[in-house]
N, C-alpha and C positions, 0 to 999 in steps of 0.2 A: 083573509085566508082564501075565503071564495072567489073574491077577484082576482089573487094572483095564480089560481090555480086555470080558472079563463082564461085567463090570458097567457098563462103556458100552454096550453091546448091550440087556442084561437094559434099561437107562432108555433107549434110543434104541425100542426094544419096546412099551413100556408110555406112553409119552410119542407116538411116531411115528405110529403105524396107528390110535389110535382116535380120530381127527377126522372125522367126518362133513362132506362136501361136498356142495353141490348137484347138482352131475355125476355123482355117485352115483345120482340117482333119473331119470337122464336117459330112461329105459325104461318108467318107471313110471306107470298110469293108474289114474286117468284122470288127464289133463294140468290143469294148474291153470291159468287165463286169470284173475290176477286181476283185472283190471276185469270180467271178464262178471259174474262170481264175487259180485263185492261192488255189482255196478249194482243199484239195488231197494232191497229193504228184506232184513236178514239179523238173527238174535238170537243172542248168545253166550250160552255158561253157564261162570262160571269158577272157580277157586278158586287162593288163593296157601296155599302151605305154605310155613313157613320151610326153614334147610338143614337141621333135625332131623326133618323129617315131620312138622310141628305144624301143624294146618291151622287158619290165624290168619284169611284173610277167605274170603266167597262171593260172588258175584256174580252180575248178568244185567247185559248190553250190549245196548241195541237203536241197531241201524246203519241210517244210508239212505246208499246210496251215489250219487254219477250222477257218468258221464262227461260230460266239454264240451272240448274241444279238444284231446285227448289228454292229459287229466289227470281224474287221479280222486280226488274229494272223498268222504272219508268222516266222517258226523258219528256218532261215538258217544258214546250217553248212556247212562251207568255206574249204575245202583242196588246198592248192598252191603247185604249182610243187615241190618247196623243200622242202615238206613235211611240211611246218606249218600247224598249222588249227585256225578257229576261228567261233565264234558262233555272230548272232545279231538274234535279237528277236524283229521284230518290229510290232507293234498294230495301225492299220489301222484304221478310220473312216469317212464315206461318209454323208458329211456335208452338198450336195449340191445337183440337180441333175447332176454338173459335178464336184464336188470341194470334194477333201478328206485331212483329215489331218493324218499326220502317226508321232509315236514317236516309239524312241530305245534308249537305253543306252548310244551310242555315238552321238548321234546325238544331237543338240544345240536348245532346241529349241520345235520348232513344224517343219515339213516337210508338204509343202503345196503342193496339186498336183489339177492337173486339165485335164481334162478327155472330150474328145468327137472323136465320132468314132472309129478309129482304135488305137489313139490316146492317153498317159498320159505322162505328164510333171510334175515332181515333181524337187522344189528348199528348198535344207536346205544346211545350214553347216552341218560340222560334225569333230571329233578330230579321226584324221586318225592314224594308229599307222603306225610311222615309226620308223624301229632299236627299241632301246628303250626308245624312246619320243614318241609323238605326233606331228602331224601339223594340225591347225586348218583349215580346204576349206570349199571353197564354191562349192555344185553341180549345174549341172545344168541338170538334167534325164529326157532321150525320150524313153519313153517304142511305139513298134510301134507291133499292133496286125498282124500277117500276115497268110494266107491261109493255115490249116491242123495243126493248132495252135503253129505256133511258134511263138514266140516274142523275138523283133531284140529291144537290149536297146543300147543305146548310150549315155555316160553321159560325160560332161566338166567338167574339176576340175580346180577350180583356186584357188590362193594362193596371199592374197594383192591385188588381181584384174586380176592378169597376171595368164594368164593357163598355168597350171604346168605338163598336163596330159590329156588322155581321157579312160576310161573303156568304152569296147565292150563286151557284153553278147547275149547267143542266147540261151532262155530257150525254155522246151519241157516240157510239163506235160506227158508226156506217163508213168505212173506209174510202168510200169514195167523198165523202165530207173531209175525211182528216187530209185526204191526200191533194189537196186543193190551198 
């Protein structure tokens, strides 16, 4: 019986204490105002690493954000290192003091976001283009605003509950960079 209690306690420590919550960042600065940050032009540089840490893709994203009637529309134009291009248009609404919802054509249903302090966490499912087909994957997407307007984005990607990789992006909202 003692062994079972020790094993259960060990399991709870491993699984119950390691999960970040957006509320953990409530006192962190600079405060991330999603609509303010993305209104106008910005650019992101990103990579995708598979679950073994192998770099699979590199890309840049030019983003134009428009705020109108309480809605943020993000037009994202991707350029991959192999010359492939892609476009995603997000429509984001603020649904509460710390809550957001987002939609895009390749997002299944609605992305749910929660923002506190300098952090935003998105959860969503997506049909990810892979070769000539697509995979239904889940994203646990974290954004952290840093001083000087740098935004760090890390997203863990899962399929059938198993992590298949991680996307890392760095955003800069300097309009001179995004215009080039």
